[in-house]
N, C-alpha and C positions, 0 to 999 in steps of 0.2 A: 284652386283659385275661387273666390266668392264671386260668382257671376251675377248675383242679385244686388250688388252694391249700387246704390243710387236708383234702384228700380222701385216702383210702387209696391205695396204689399201684394203677396201672391193672390189672396182672395179678390182683390180689386182687379188684378190683371186677368184672372179667370172670368170674372164678370164681364170685363171688356171684350174678351175673346168670344164669350157666348152671345153678347149683344152686338158683336161686330162694330164696336165703337171706334169710329174713324178718328176721334180725338187722340187716340193712343198710337196712331201711325207714327213710326219712327222712334217710339219710346221703348218698346220691347218687341221681341220675337218669341213666339211660342213653339217649343220643340216637343214633338209627340213621341214618347218612348216606344209605343207599340208599332208605329209606322216608320220611324227613323227619319221623318221629315220635319222641317221647321217652316212656320207660316207667319204672315202678317196678322195683326189683331183683327183685321177685317176679312179674313179668308172665309169663303162661302162653303168650305168643306164641312162635313158633319163634325160636330163638336165632340171632342174626346172626354173621357172621364177626368175629373180634376186631378186625381192622383197619378195620371199618366202624362201630365204636362210639366215641363220645366221651362224656365224663362231666361232669355239672354238679352243683354242691352245692345248687341250688334250682330250682324250676319257673320262677321269674322269669328266671333266666339262660338256661335252655333255650328259653323263649319268645322272649327277646330275640335269641337266636341263629337264630331262624327256624324252630324245630321246633314241631310241633303235638302236643297231648296224645293219647296212645293211648286209643282208645275201649274197649279191653278192660280194662286195669288202672286207668284213670282216675286219673292221677297228681295231678290238681288237687284231688282229694278227700283231705283230710288223713288219713293212716293212723292207725287207732286211735280217731279221733273218732266220735261217734255219728252215723250217717247220718240224713238227714231222714226216711227211711221208718220208722226205729225209734224216733225221738224221742218220738212220742205214747205208745208203749207204756211207755217208761222213765219218762216223766212220770207216768203213771198208777200204775206200780209204786211210785214214790217217794211219791206222794200217799197211797197205802194199801198199805204193805209187807206187811200181814197178809193181803191177799187171795190166794187160791189160784187161779192162772191155769191154765186148761186149753186144749187145742188149739182147742176150739170158740170160746173167748173171743178167741183170736188171730185166728181166721178172721173173727170179727165185726168186727174192726178192719181186715179185708182184708190180714192178714199171713199168710204161709205159715209154718206151724210149723217146717218143715225149714229154711227160710232163717234164722229166728230162732235155732234151735238152732246152726246153723253159725257164725253171728256170735258167739254167746256162747262157743262152743268155741274159736274163733280168738282172741278178745280177753280172755277170762277163764279159759280152760282148764276150763270146766265147761258143762253144758247150762243152758238157761234155767230148767228146773225145779230144778236143783241151786243155781243162783244165788238163786232165790226162797227156797229152804229155808234157805240160809246167811244171807240177810238176816233172815228171820223168827227164826231161832235167835239171831242176834246181838242183835236187839232184845229178845227174851225174856230173854236173859242179862242185858242191861242193866236190865230191870225187876226181875229177881230180886235183882241186886246192890243195888238201891235199896230192897229190903225187901218187894216184892210177893210174894204167895203163888204157889205153882206153878200152881194152877188158873187164876188170872187171867192169868198170863203165857202159859200154853198156849192158852187159848181166845181171848184177845185178839189172838193172832198167828197165827190161821188153823189151829191144830191141832184136829182133831176129837175127840181123846180124850187123856187124860193118859198112857195107855200109849204111844200113838203119839208124843207129845211126848218122853217119857222115852227111847224107842228112838232117835229121831232125835238127841236131845241126846247120848246115850251114844256113838253112832257118830261124831259130830263132835268132841265134847270129851273123849272117853275118861273119862267120869265121870258122876255123877248130877247133876241140876240143883241139889239141895240142897248137895252137896259143893262145887260150883263157885260158890256164892253170892258168895264174896269174890274170885273170879278176875278178873283184868284181861281186857279184850277188846282185840284188836289189829286195827285196820282197815287194809286194804291196797287200793291202786289203782294203775293204770298212769298214768305221766306221759310226755308226749311231749317229747323233747328233740332238739337237732340231732345228737346221737350215737345216735339211735334210742330206742325205748321203754325206760323204766325202771320198776321196781316200787318203790313207796314204801310203808312201813308205819309206823304210829304207834299209841301208846296215850296215855293222858291225861298221862303224864309227858313225852313228847316223841317225836320221830321216832326209830325204832329200826332202820330199814333203808332204804337206797336202793341198789338193784342194777340193773345192766343186765339187761334181760329175757332176753337170749340167753346170759347167763353160766351155765356148767355148774354152778357152785356154788350157784345160786339156790335149788334145792330143799333143799340142805344147810343154807343160811343160814336158810331158813324153819323147818326142824326145830330148829335151834339156838335160834331165838326161842321156839318152843313149849316147849323145855326150860327156857330161862332164866326165862320169865315164867309158865310153867305155864298157857298159854293158846293157843288156836288162832288162826291168822290167817284172818280172814274178809273178804270184799269189802265195801267201804263207804267213806264219806267221813269225814274228820276235820279239825278246824280246823288242826292242826299240818301236815297234808299240804297243805291249801290254801295255808298260808303258805309252805311249802317250794316249792310249784309257782311261786308268785310270785317267790320269791328266785332260783330256778333260771333263770327267764326273764330276770331282771335280770342274773344272772351271765353268761349267754351273750351278752347284749347289751352287756356291758362296763360295766354301771352299778353292779355290786355286787362288792366285794372280799372281804367277810367275811360268812358266814352267821350269822344271829342266831336262827334257829328253835331251840327247845329240842331237845336231843339226849339220848338215853340209849343207852349202848353197854356193857353188861356184858361182862366177860371175866375172864381171869386177871389178876393184878397186873401181870405182865410185858406182856400185851397192852394193857391200859389205859394203862400207861406209854408204850408205843410210840404209841398212838393220841393220847394227850394231846400228845406231842411233835409229831406231824404237824400238829396244829392251831396250833402256834406258827410254822410255816414261812410266811414272808410271801408274799402273792400275787405271782406272777411270778418267784419265786426257787426254786432247787432246793437240795437237800442230798444228800450221799452216805449210803449205808447205814452207813458207818463213822462219819459225823457223828452219826447217830441213835443208834448203839450207845453212843458215848461220852457223849452227852447224857443217856442214861438210866442211866449208870453201869455198863454192861455192854460194855466195849470189844471183847471177844472174841466177842460174840454176834451178829455181823452176819447170819449165816444165820437165826438165830432171829428177828431183827428183820424179815428179809424174809418169813418165814412169818407173823409177826404182821400185817404190812402186808397180806399176801394174804388174811388172815381178816377184814380190815376190812369191816364190813357197810354202811358209809356212804360210798359212793363219792362223789367230788367234794367233799362237805361236810367229811369228814375227808380232807385232800388227799394221799393216798398217791401220787398221780401226781407229786408234787413231789420224790420221792426217786429218785435215779438211781444208776447204778453208780459205783464209786470213780474210774473213768476218765472219767466224764461220759456214758457211753453209756446209752441207755434199756434198762432190763431190767425184767422181772417186773411185769406189770400184768394183773389178772384180766379186765379189759374188752378187752384186746388192746392191743398197743403202738401201733397207729395212733390209738386213742382217747387214749392217754397223750400222744402227740405233738400231737394236736389241742388238748388242754387246755393244754399248756405253750405252744404257739404262740398260742393265744387270749389267755392271760394276758400273755405277753410283748408282743403287739401292742397291747393296751389300755394296758399300763404305759408303753410307748414313746409312745403318743399322749398320755397324760396328762403325761409329762415334756415333750413338745414344747409343749403348751398352757401349761405352767407357765413354760417358757423364753421 
């Protein structure tokens, strides 16, 4: 069986293994012939010689090949999922988001504050204290938007004074609580996919971002959301993200051809025209940049079309991966050409399987 199908090129995976590149978490597992173990791409163990490494797309295939999991990087524990030792704390935070947790409270749960801080830094890009504050502010903003007075919103969500609430609110939202009464809130969370972690964001109108967590433009895209919606992106759950997570799982399993989750993607008229066209490209098919330019009535704007596709904030859902060079070659994908190839191969494989069943 070819275990390298749909994997990046071997030299690229070895480079990722040597660099401990977190963007490849969940994409491949490295099996070391000389030790008989398999590891995550980010394993901190001493790196093996390139000729002693083989790669597998899943832990199951590595286990079936006779390798045992590394005790250091623990590849059988899904990356990004909440570990068992942290789950009780997060359950309590969600049960009472207004509570202000201190290091002594963590120790009472037999948790090391430093370990908690490192996990939140690695998975949310902020400390546990910053995460708590963002959750409280987001909930307070929701209360304010629904007509509650500032005093109730502040004290009911763990702030000890109105001045402290206003200061924290101003630092996060760049405005006063009263001025932001009508502001939308944007919730964001990480989703685990076969192509690595992705960051999804949504407001009450729909999903407004789905980006690969390692994409360099991620910070820029978040700032653009802030500008478009005049709202900060805060950690949290949303029903649209939960629906998207379910649809993504079904897409990667080959069970879903078209996403139905509500979307919102503001941009210039030209960008929106490009993105609307992308949504018309059928599953398992490709179009050239020239085709897209002609379809939107701008036949000489192929380069501008490429830039607009690169600015797409909704990877996979708005399928810019289905646009290829005029000569059929893969070009220009923000998540990396290997991800573009993976998506096209995935769709083609399931489309072929469906045709065989129909035949």
